[in-house]
N, C-alpha and C positions, 0 to 999 in steps of 0.2 A: 204740383204746379209751382213754378218759381215765382217769387214775389218781386215785383218791379218797384224799386224805390221811387217815391213821389217825384224826385227831381228828374227821373228818367222817363216818366210817363208822358205820352203824347197828348193826354187829356188833362185839362186843368179842372180841378174840382173846387166847388160844385159848378156844374154847367148843364145846359140843356143838351141832351144827346139823343139823336134820332136812331131808332132801331127799326129795320124792316123785317116783317114776319110774313112768310108766304105759307098758306095752308090750303087744304082742300075746301072748296066752297061748301059751307054748312051754315045753317041758320044760327047756330050757337057760337061760331068761331069768334066773331068780334067780342061778344060778351065774355067769352072764356079768356081771351087774350087780355082784355081790359082788367078783369079780376086778377089775373096772374101778375100783371104789371103793378097794380095797386098794392099787392103784397110786398113788392120790393121798393115802391115809391108811393107812399101814402098820399102825396100831394097830386098824383096823377088823376086826371078826369077824362071821361070819354070824349069830350070835345076836342081833345088833342090827338084824335085818331084820324088818319087819312086812309081811305080805302080805295082800292082799284081792282075790279074784276079782270081776269084774264080774257083775252079775245074770245076764246071758246066757252068761257064761263065755268071752267072746271076748278080754277084756283082763285083765291082772293089774296091780294097783297095789302097788308096793313102797315102803315108807318106810324109808330108811336114815339113821341118825344118825351123822354123821361128826364127828371132832374137827377143827374148823376152826382152822387156824393162821394163815391169811392170806387176803386177798381174792383174790390170785393163785391160791392153791390151789383155792378154791371156783370161780373162773371157769374154770380148766382142767378141773375135774371136770364142771361143767355142760356145757362144750363137748364133752367126751368122751362123756358120757351122751347128750346131745341128738343127736349125730351117728351114734349106733349104729342100725343098720337095724331092730332089734327094738323100739326105743323110739319111742313116739308123742309123748310130751312129758315135760318135767321141770319141777317146781315147787319 
């Protein structure tokens, strides 16, 4: 993966950065995502999660706002979230 020099980044660090996670509706989804986010942003707390079920109730959308400190941190978090079995996609 190419490294983007800080001066070319579109994100200024540190900053609050929203990430949307869509997964299959499951009782454990929110707690699972919160625990994954905390691994990459220890300052994160569950009160920063916004949830919205899909119209049919099959999926749950979570918006988590993390304190982004580096591109590497965000990349690692995106990879962790995207690879989880309950997650359909991450934006």
